[in-house]
N, C-alpha and C positions, 0 to 999 in steps of 0.2 A: 304468579311468578314474575319477578321483576327482571326483564332482560336488558333494559336500557336505563341510563341515568342521565340527567340533564345538568350541565354546568351551571353553577350558581352565580358566576360573575356576569355583569352586563356586557363585558367585552368578549365573552365566550358563550354566546347564545347558540350552542350547537348540541346535538344529541350524540352522546358517546356510547359506543357498544360496551356492554358490561363484559370484561374479559373472562369472567367466571361463568358466563351464561351457558356455554356448551356443557360444562360439568354438571349443571343442574337440569338439563333437558334429558329425559329418559331415552335410551337407545331404542331403535326399532320403530319409532313412531312414523318416520318418513323414509321413503326409498327413492333412489335416483336411478333412472334407467341408464345403463352404460352405453346405449346406442343413441337415443334421441335426447338424453340429458334431462328429461322431464322429471321434476320432483313431485311426488304424490304421496298421499297418506297410505301407509302400509295396509290400512283397513280396506282400501279400495281393491286390493288383490284378492282374487277368488282362488278356488282350488287349483286352477291352471297356472297360477303364479306368472302372469304376463303383464307387461306394461300396458296401461289403459290407453296410451297415446299411439304407440307404434306396433303393439302386439309382440314385442321381443319377449321370448320365454326365458325367465330367469333359470339358473341351473338348478335342477331337481335331483334328489336322490332317486334311486331305482324304486324304493318303496313308495315314495310320494307319487311317482308317475303311474305305478301299478294301480294305485288307489282309484284313479279316475279313468284309466285307460281300459281295463278289462273287467269282466264280471266274475270270472273264476281264474285261478292260477295255481298250478302244481309245480313247485320248484324241482330242479334237477341238480345233482352233483354238489350238494351243500357241504360235503365232507372233504372235498379236495383241498389240500394245503400245499403251498410252495415249500420246497426244500432249501430255499436260500442258496442257489447253486454257486454263488460267488463268495459266500460268507461275508457279505457286504456289511461294514460297520453300522450299527444302529438300525439295520433293516428289520429284524424281527420285532423290535419295539414299535417301529412305524407301522408295520402290518397289524400288530395287535391293536393299536390305537384306531386304525381305519376300520378294522373288523368290529370293534366295540361301538364305534360311531354309526356305522351303516347297517350292522346286522348281517353283512355279507361275508363270505369267506375270501372273496377277491373282488375285482373291479367290475364284475358283470353279474346280473341276475339272469338265469336261464330257466326255462320251463315250458309247460304247455298251458295255453290260455284259451279262454273263450270270450267272445263278445256276442251276446245273444246265443244263437245256435251255431255260430261260426267258430270253429276250432282251428288253432294254428300253433306253431312252435315260435316262441318269443325269446328274444335276448334284449336286455336293457343295460347298457353300460352306465356306470355311476361316476359322475365327475367329482364327487366328494371322496372317493376312495383313491388316494394318491393320484389325483387328477385323471381318473379313468385310464391310467396307463396300462399298456398291453404287456402283462407279465405271462409267465408260463401257465399259470392256473387260468387266467382270463382266456388265453388262446385255447387251452384244453377244453374249457367249458363251452366255448363257442363251437369248437370242432365237434364235440360230442352231440351238441344240440342239433347241428346241421345234419350229422350222420343219422341221428334218430329220425329226423324229419324225412330224410331220403328213404330210410327203411320203411317208414309208415306212410310214405307218399303224402306228406303234409307240407303246406307252405311254410315259409320262414319269414319272420319280421324281425329285423335287428335295428334297435335304436343305438346309434353311435354317439359317444361323448368321450373324447380322449385327448390327452396331450401328446400321445404317441407312445413309442416303446418305453419300457420301464428301465431306467439306467441301472438300477440295482441288480438287474438280471442280465445285463449285457447282451451277448450274442444269443443267449437262450430266448430273450424277448424278441429279437429280430426274427428268429425262426418261426414265431407264431404267425407272422404275416403270411408266409407261404402255406402253412398248415391250414389256417382258416380259409384262405382263398382256394386251396385245393379241394376242401370239403364242399365249398360253395359251387365250384365248377362241376363236381359230381352230382350235386343236387340239380343244377341246371341241365346237365346231360340227361337226367332222368325225366325231363320235361315238367319240372315242378317250379312253382312261382316263388321268387324271393323278392322281398321289399326291404330297403334300407331307409331309415328316417334319420337324417343328419340333424343333430342338435348342437347347441353351443357348449364347448367348442368341439369340432371334429378336425383333428390336425395330425401331422406326423405320419408314422407308419400305418395307422388305421386308415387315413385318407388314401395312402399309397397302395392299399391292398383291398380288403373286402368291403370297405365303405363305398367304393366306386364300382363294384362288380355285380350288383344285384340287377334283376330284371327291371325294377322300378326304383328310382332314387327320388325320395321325397325329402323335404327339409322344413324346419321351422323358420318363421320370419326372423330376419336379422341375425341368424346363427352365423358364427365364425366358421368358415370352411376353408381349409388350405393345407399346405404341407409345412413349410417353414413359417416362423413368426415374422411379424412386420419388421422388427428390429434386425433380425438376421438377413432378411431380404434387402433392406436398405443399406446395411453394412457391406453386403456382398456386391450389390450393383452400384453403390454410391449414388443412388437416386432415391428421392422420396416417392413412395407409392401412393396411389389414390386412397382416400380414407375408406372407401367402400369396396376395395379390391377383393377382399376375402369375405364379404358378406354374401349370404345365400342368394339374395336378389341379383347380384352381379354374376355369381356362378351360374344361376339359372339362365341369364341372358347369353352366356357363352356355351350353353348346351350340356353342362355336366349335371344338371338337376332337371327332373321332369316336372315337378310341381312343388310349390310352397304351400304348406297346409298348417294353419293355426291350430293350436292345441284343442280348442273347443270343437273342432271339426274332424279330428283325427279318427275317432271311433267310427264315424259314418264313412269316411273316405276309405279307411282300411277294409271295412266290411265289403264295400263296393268292389274294390280291387281283388280281394280274396275270393269273392264269389265269381268274378270274371275269370279268375286264374285257373279254374279247374275243379276237380272233384272235392267236395267237402264232406267229411264224415260228420255224423250227428254228434252233438255235444256230449251225449252219453258215453262216447268212446274216449273221452279225455283220460289221459294217464296210461294208455295202453303201452 
């Protein structure tokens, strides 16, 4: 493949970039890390989809995360469907596209899972489903999961990945913040363990509610964690913010995160915390 051409005249002994080169290079061969800007061959990425230089975790679908995180998984509430409360133009079509692309009915997978003999209730928000936004079905699935965990005295693990409230559902979306947080408070009052794992990005109303209310708050390396976006903050304060202000490592330094855990270590770390957190039922009881 000829990417460069050399000028023929003696007065122009330079190498010129072939303007059509990009069109002839297949897509997906190389990836660029959005955090450290390292360019690397896509083949270097393993099942965890992390940057080989800084361990930043690229955004994953819920299905892709489930594949390496747990040994067994039984999904809940797959039949729930939003009623489009505001009759928002184009929203049903957008939902259908997201459902076809992800295999989910809304922006979160919920169910009961096991890692080895350790069982727990699990939620994984999917950033590829309308940016993991918090809609009514997302909130309802999370609430039902936590309530089931409380009833069966099981721990809860929630992986967050969200751009915040879903604008197509307006106030109905905002109400999910209180509903999920209330269910989590009841779970905590019952003396049960809850763990949140912040992934890239965790922002908006999710950060302002249940993402910061678990007993343990873990995060993935270099994940974006914040409320408002960089542009909104800078336009409001008329100041430029530090480049790492909303990175998980900086949030950890300020006490809002307990530990940063790379993806390759998450199975081990979760099992350790879940076993420390109280009674564990045998894996044969999954799905009760």
